[in-house]
N, C-alpha and C positions, 0 to 999 in steps of 0.2 A: 267652571268645571263641575260636572254633575257628581252627585253622590254615588259614584260607582264603586264596585268592589276594589278596583285599583286605587281609587281615591282613599277609601277606608284603610287599605293596606299601607298607603303612604303615610297617612296621619298616625296610624298605630306605630309604624316604624320610627317616625320623628319623635313622637312622645316618649317612646321607650329609650331612644338613643341619646336624648338630651333633655334633662329636667328643666333647663332654662326655656328651651323652645316649647316644652310641654305646657309650661305656665302661659306663654304667649298664645299658643293655640287655644287654650281654654278661654282666655279672655277675649280674643278676636272673634272666635266662633267659626261657623262653616266657611269653607274655602269656596270662593266664587271668582276664579280667574277668568277675565275676559280675553278672548282670542281674536286675532285678525287672520286673514288669509295670507299665505306667503307669496305675495304678488308684487309687481312693479308699483302699483298704487300704494300699497302699504309702506314700502320703503321710501317712496317719494314723499308721502305724508309725514313720515318720521323725520326726514331731513328738514322739511318745512317747519315742523314744530320745535326743532332744536333751539334751546336757549330763549324760548318765548313763553310767556305765561298763557294759560289756557284760553282766556277770552280774546286776547290779541291774536293768538295763533289761529283760533277758530274763525275770526273775522277775515284774516288774510287767506286762510284756506278756502273759505267760501268764495271770495273774490277770484282766487286763482282757478278754482274748478269752474266758476262761471265763464272764465275766459278760455280755459283749455279743454274743458269737458270733464264729466264725472261718470265713471272712474277715470283717474289720470292715466294717460297713455304716453309713450314716447312721442308718437306722432302729434298728439295734442299739444304737448309742451314745446316741441321743436318748431311748431308753426308760429309760436310767439316770438317777437323780437325781445331783446334784452330790455328795451324801453317799456314794452308792454308788461313784462314780468316785474320790473321795478315799480310800475304804476299801481300794481295791486298790493304793494307793500313789501315785496321781497328785497332783501339786501343784495348788493352786488355779489357777495360771497355765495349766498343761497342760490342765486340765479345761476352761477357757474356750476354749483354742485348738481342742481337739478338738470342742467343741460348735459353735464358729463354722464349722469346716470341714464338719461334719455338716449344719448349718442351711443353709449356702450350697449344698451339694450337693443337699439335699432340695428347695431352692427352684429348682433348675435353673440355678444361676449357674456351676457348674463343668462344663466341657465335656470330660469325660474321653475320650470317643470321638473327639473332633475335635482333641485337643491334638497328636497326632502330625503334623498338618498345619500347626501353628503355627510361626512363626519363633522363633528363640531369644528375641528381645525380647518377643514375644507370650506365650510360655510364662512368662517371668519375671513379666511384668505380671499374667498370669492367676493364677498361684500366690500371688504376694505380696499379693493382695487378702485372703487368709486371715490372720487374726491368728496370729502366731507363726511365719509362713513368711517368711523373708528371702531375699535373693539367693543366699546359700550353699546353702540347702535347695533352691531352684529349680535351681541349677547341678547339684547331685547328682541331682535328678530328670531333668534333661536328659541327663546322662551315663549313669546307671545304669538308668533306666526307659525313656526315649525313645531311648536308644542313639545320641545325637548324637556323632559322632567328633571334633568340633572345638571343645570347650568348655574354657575356661581359667578355673577358679575362683580369681580373684585374692584373694578373702577367705579362702581355706583356709589354716589354720596349717601343715599338712604341706607344701603346695606352697611356701609362703613359706620354711619351714625348709630344704627341699631346695635351693631356688634360692640361698638365702644360703650354704649349705654348699658346694655343688658349683660355683657360679659366683663364689665368693670375694668375696662382698659383706660389707662390714664392718657394715652396718646391715640391718635387716629391709627387704626390697624393697617398694617401693610399687607399686601396680598398673601405672603407666606403665613402670617398669623391668621388671616381669614380662612385660608385653605385648611389650616390645622383645626380650627374650631368647627368648620363645616364638614370635615371628613366623616363624622358619624352620620351626617344627614344623607349621604349618598345611599341609594341612587335617586334621591328626591330633593336635591338641593334647590331646584326651581321653586318648588312648593314651599320649602322653608323660607326662601327669600320673599315670596309673596306675603307670608305671615310677618316677616320682619318689617316690610314696607307698611302693611296695614297697621301694625302695632304703633308705628310713629304717627300715622294719620289719625287714629282714634284715641291717642294719648292714654294707652293702657299700660299696665304692669307697674 
């Protein structure tokens, strides 16, 4: 995310609205969110990467795109047999998820071009009709592909861990607690969450 006037406005708002977050922002430094395009390829890649560590996932992803084509398309995936998909390292479950996404897209059920106009709730409902896509994956798509600035992924382990740590919670915070803490961050909760993730990565505060 570039240092735009909107970005500065967001950081000023977050610093003023929450002293805990202000301290985190100061120690993490400039915000540099990396975005993806809101496409079939992006969601297929996120499904493939679920529950895998980075190196293993990257290896499988490279083998998969070598077999199906890069960028990933419904046609490229559907031309592969289940055995061919398993041969590149995909589990039976991931194979079924990617096939379901491809079939729904090929049938015209996934409205990639119109999704940027959908509300947050509509995007979640639209994406979670695909096998293997839950609310967390939909939240990540909203934040990093559709670039929505005010998303709070209450099911994210990292955000839960950061709130527990910095807001001195003895127990893992439930969604209602997270929403209460995050209320002052609106309408920039996505940016606040990026700072919480980074704070855990670089062992600050």
